N, C-alpha and C positions, 0 to 999 in steps of 0.2 A: 524774236519775242522775248520780252523781259520776264524773268522768272524769279521767284523768291527761293533763295538757297540757304538752308539752315545747316551750318557747319557745327556739329556737336562733338566736342573733343573730350575724351576720357583721360584723366591725369592722376598720377600718383608718383611723387618724387622723380620727376623727369624734366627738371627746370631747363636744361640746355636744349633738348630737342623741342620741348614745348615753345620756348622762346623763338627758336629758329622757324618753327612752323607758323606761329602766329605772326611773326614779322613778314613772312611771305604772304599770308592771307590779308594782312592789312594793306600791303602794296597792291595785291590783286584786287582788293575792294575798290581802290582808286582806278584800276585799269579797266575793269569790266562794267558793262551796263546793267548787269543783273543786280538784284537787291541781296546783299550779303548780311546774314545774321550769324554771329559767332557766340556760342555758349560753351563754357568749360564746366564739366562735371568733375570735381576734385574729391578724392577720398584719401584723407590722412596724410597729405603731403607735409613734409617738415624740412624741405630743402630750399624754401623760398618761392616755390611754385604758387602757393596761395597768394602770398603778398604781391607777387608780380601780376597775377591775374586781377586782383582787387585794384591795383594801381591802374591797369588798363581799363577796367570797368568804370572807375571813378572819372577817368578822363574821356569816357565814352568811346574808346577804341574798340572794345568788345561789348556785346549786348548784355551778357549775363555770366556770372559765375555762381555755381550751385555747389555747396559743400555737403557731402554725405560721409560723415566720419564715424569711426568706431564700429564699422560693420563686422570686423573680425571677432568682436566680443559675442556676437549672436550667430554669425554665419561662418562656418569653418571652410566652406567651399569658395574658392576664388571665382568659379563660374557663377555661383549664386550671387556673389557680391557684384560682379560685372553686370549681371542681368538686372539687378536693382538699379544700378547707375544708368544703364542704357535706357531702361524704361522711364527714368526721371527725365532723360533727354527728350523722349517722345512726349511726355507730359508737358514739357516746356513748349514744344512746337504746337501741341494741341490747343493751347490757350490762345494761339494767334492765327493759325492757319484758316484762310477763308477762300482759297483757291488751290488748284493743284500746285504742289511745290516739290522741291528736291530736298530730301533728307540725306545729309552727308556725314555719316559717323566716322570718327577718326580716333585712332589710338595715338596719343601725343608722345608716347615714349619712342616712336619710330621717326626716322628721317624721311618725311613724306614728300618733300618738294625739291630736293637738291638736284634731281634729274629732270625737272619739269619747269618750263618757262611759263610766263603769264599767257603768252599766245597759245602754247600747247594745252594748258589747262582750259582755256576758253574754248578751244576747238573740241576737246574731249567732252566738255559739258554741253556745248551746242549740238554736237553730233548725237549725243545721248538724248537730248530733248527732242530732236527732230525725228528720231526713229520711233515710230509708234509701237513697234514690236519689241522695244527694249524696256523692261521694268526695273532692272538693276544692272549696274556695271561696277567692276572691280579692277584694281591695278594688278600688274604682274611684277613681283619683286625679282630683281635681276642680280646676278645671272640665274639663280635658281629660285623657283617658286617655293616659298617657305611654309605657308599656312595650310598644311595638310589637315589640321584639326577641323577647320570649318569647310573643307572642300569635299564636294561630292560631284563627280563628273564621269560620265560613261567612258570606259576604256582608260581611265586615269586612276581615280579613287572611287571605287564603287560602294565601299562600306566604311565601317568605323575602324580604320587601320590602327589608330593609337590604342583603342581598347583591345583589339585582337592581339596586338604586339604585347600588351600588358598581360593578358591572359596566358599567352604562350610562354612568356618569361616566368610567370608564376608556376606554370606546370613543368617546364623544362629549365632547370636551374643553371645550365651551362649553355654556351654559345648564344647568349642573348643578342650579340652583335648581328647574328644572322637574321633574327626577327626584325631588329631595327633597320637593317639594310633593306630587306625585302619589302617591308611594309611602310617605312618612313623615308629613309635616305634616298632610295631609288625612285620614290614618288615625287621627290623635290626636283622636278624636271627643269632642265635648262631651257631658256626661252627659245634657243635655236631648234628645239624639237618641234616647234609649231610654226607653220607657214602662214596660216590665216591671221587676219588682224584681230578677230574675235573668237573666243572659245566658249561654246555653249556649256553651261554648268547647271546643276540642280541647286548647288549651294556653294558659296565662297565668301571670303572677306579679305584677308590679307592686309589689315591695317587701316583700310579706308574703303568707302563705297559710295555710289550714287544710287538713290532710290527715288522713283516717282511716287508721290504720295497724293492720293485723292482725298477730298474733304469728306465725302460720304463714308469712305472705307476707313478713315483714319482711326476711329475709335476701336477698330478691330485689331490694329497693329499692336503687337506685344512680343517682347522677348520672354522666353521661359526656359525652365530647366527640365532635364530628363531625370526624374527623381530616382530611377533605378540605376543610372550611371552618371551621377551628377558631376563627377570630376573628369569624365571621359566622353562628354557629349557637349559640343559647342552650342552656345546659346544662339549663334547665327544660323545654325541648321533649322531650328524651330522657327525663327523669324523669317527665314527665306521661304518657308512654305506658303507665306502670304503672297508670293510673287511667282509669276509663270515663266517669264522670259529673262533669264539671268545670264550674263556674259562676263568673262575676263577679257580685258583689252590688252593686247600685246604692244600697243602703242603708248600705254599709260604705265610708266615704270617708276620704281623707287628702289634703293639699294636693299638687297636681302639682309636681314639682321643676322649677323654672324653666329649668335648664340643658338640659332635654329638650323642654320645651313653649314655649320662648321665642317662636317664630314666631307661634303661635296667640294669644299674649298681646300681641303688638305692636299698636300703632295702625296705621292705614292708612299714615301717613307713615313710621313705623318699618319697615314691610314694604317700602316703596319703597326706602328707604335700604339695607336689607339686600340686596334684589335687585340694586341697582346695585353694591354692594361685592362681591357674589358674582360678578357678570359681570366686574368689573374683575380679580378674582383669576383667573377662568377664562382671560381673554385673556393674562394674565401667564404662565400655565402651558402655553400652547400650544407 
């Protein structure tokens, strides 16, 4: 069955990765029988990202580019700025949706498709569509799952680990690396820790996702912030509350961003050096 797929990408000064991701999507658009709509939501890019997207839009390669600039002047929280941009993507879809469709949010600063062929992406999408008990599906970054911030899964991440780590580090001024390890690094699990093709979760994201969107329910869908912990509560957790059956696919992979999974990729010696540097900084800040 042919479906409408809305690829909504968030961008800010990520020209190289955005270009690579869009080039893949444009070729996938020719490959698949599904209807592909590509919209980029850009905020304050100054590296050529805007110009590139406008060029593609004028040539009708992408369907829309929406600029939301100067948000930092009014909103100090990155999470609040992202929430505004993601809701603008939903508003874009809401103007057109007339039957159940797939909403596919993307963070364009990540390398989303280098480990995925057109055939594999088609299979992932078709499998997702065919499973009535699947409402949302997310990739597994390899080798280590990076997005602990948006993750809630029984026996894996049960609570707000980043906020807990922050509170413990504020209370205990030394040995911060212990809290980081127990609550963050250790939770960035290697894909080999999982044997099943799908992992049931309460919430996830990880740079990209597939959501089934119904027409009647669409006006209810909205990203929001947790006003009490605005910088330590992912907008995806609130959004995922609208969906019952969410899964991470161990067959849908992209490279883990090193800036998040650096510790798990360190050699033993590099880990020792990192621990010593962290301890040194802790004692400086007492």
